[in-house]
C-alpha positions in Angstrom: 96.2 69.8 89.3 95.8 70.4 85.6 98.8 72.3 84.2 96.8 74.7 82.8 95.9 76.0 86.4 99.9 75.4 87.8 100.9 77.5 85.4 97.9 80.7 86.3 98.9 80.3 89.9 102.9 79.8 88.6 103.2 83.5 86.7 100.2 85.2 89.6 103.5 83.9 92.0 105.8 85.6 89.7 104.0 89.1 88.5 103.3 89.2 92.6 106.9 89.0 93.3 107.4 91.7 90.2 105.3 93.5 92.1 107.3 93.0 95.1 110.9 94.2 93.2 109.5 96.8 91.6 108.4 98.1 94.7 111.8 97.8 97.0 112.8 99.9 94.1 109.8 102.9 94.7 108.8 102.2 91.1 104.8 102.4 93.3 102.7 101.9 89.7 104.6 99.0 88.4 104.6 97.7 91.6 101.0 98.2 91.7 100.1 96.8 88.4 101.9 93.9 88.8 100.2 93.6 92.1 97.0 93.7 90.5 98.4 91.2 87.2 98.7 88.8 90.1 95.4 89.0 92.0 94.0 88.8 88.4 96.0 85.5 87.6 95.8 84.0 90.5 91.9 84.7 90.4 91.8 82.9 86.7 93.4 79.8 88.3 90.4 79.2 90.3 88.1 80.1 88.8 89.7 77.4 85.9 89.8 74.8 88.5 85.6 75.7 89.1 84.5 76.0 86.2 87.0 73.8 84.1 87.6 77.1 81.1 89.0 79.7 81.4 87.4 83.4 80.8 89.3 86.4 79.0 87.5 90.0 81.5 90.0 91.8 83.8 86.9 92.3 85.9 89.0 90.8 90.1 85.1 91.7 91.4 83.6 89.4 88.9 86.1 86.3 88.8 85.7 86.9 92.7 82.3 86.5 93.2 82.6 83.3 90.4 85.2 82.0 93.1 83.2 82.7 96.4 85.9 85.1 97.6 85.1 86.5 100.9 83.6 90.1 101.1 86.7 91.5 102.6 88.8 90.3 100.0 85.9 91.5 96.8 86.1 94.8 98.0 90.0 95.1 97.4 90.1 93.7 94.5 87.3 96.7 93.8 89.7 98.8 94.8 92.6 97.8 92.2 90.9 96.1 89.3 91.4 100.2 87.7 94.7 99.2 88.3 94.6 97.5 84.7 94.5 100.7 83.5 95.5 103.3 85.3 98.8 102.3 86.5 100.0 102.6 82.7 99.5 107.0 82.0 100.9 109.4 84.1 97.6 111.8 85.3 97.6 108.5 87.8 101.0 108.7 88.9 100.2 110.7 92.3 97.7 108.3 94.0 100.2 105.4 93.5 101.9 106.1 97.0 104.4 104.2 99.5 101.9 102.8 102.1 99.0 102.7 98.8 100.8 100.1 97.6 102.5 98.7 100.5 98.7 97.7 101.8 97.5 96.6 97.8 100.4 94.6 97.9 100.0 92.6 102.0 96.0 92.3 100.5 97.1 90.9 97.1 99.3 88.2 99.5 96.4 87.1 100.8 94.2 87.1 98.3 96.2 84.5 96.9 96.9 82.6 99.9 93.0 82.2 100.1 92.8 81.2 96.5 95.8 78.2 96.6 94.2 76.6 99.6 91.0 76.6 98.0 92.1 75.4 95.2 
């Protein structure tokens, strides 16, 4: 596996751990943000593996479709794509409650696992 791909996977794993740590500290908006980032970086690793180049986008659905992510996980990507922006502003804070973010973390773990199995 190329070093660039390993680097993207390592960063995805780091962001996933950061998401879980923020969740444990009840910082749900930051947890959601890093959850989205972990999925994005994992998908980019697989995209690089498949197309031998990096794409500059935050659109998880686009990335997921390009790497043939299963429909159930594509739906999740559609749901969390906006976390990249929504988590940075105070007017969206109420949306990121414990159960919602916990579910996002579990599904993000599924995406990362799927990426690793398909890389």
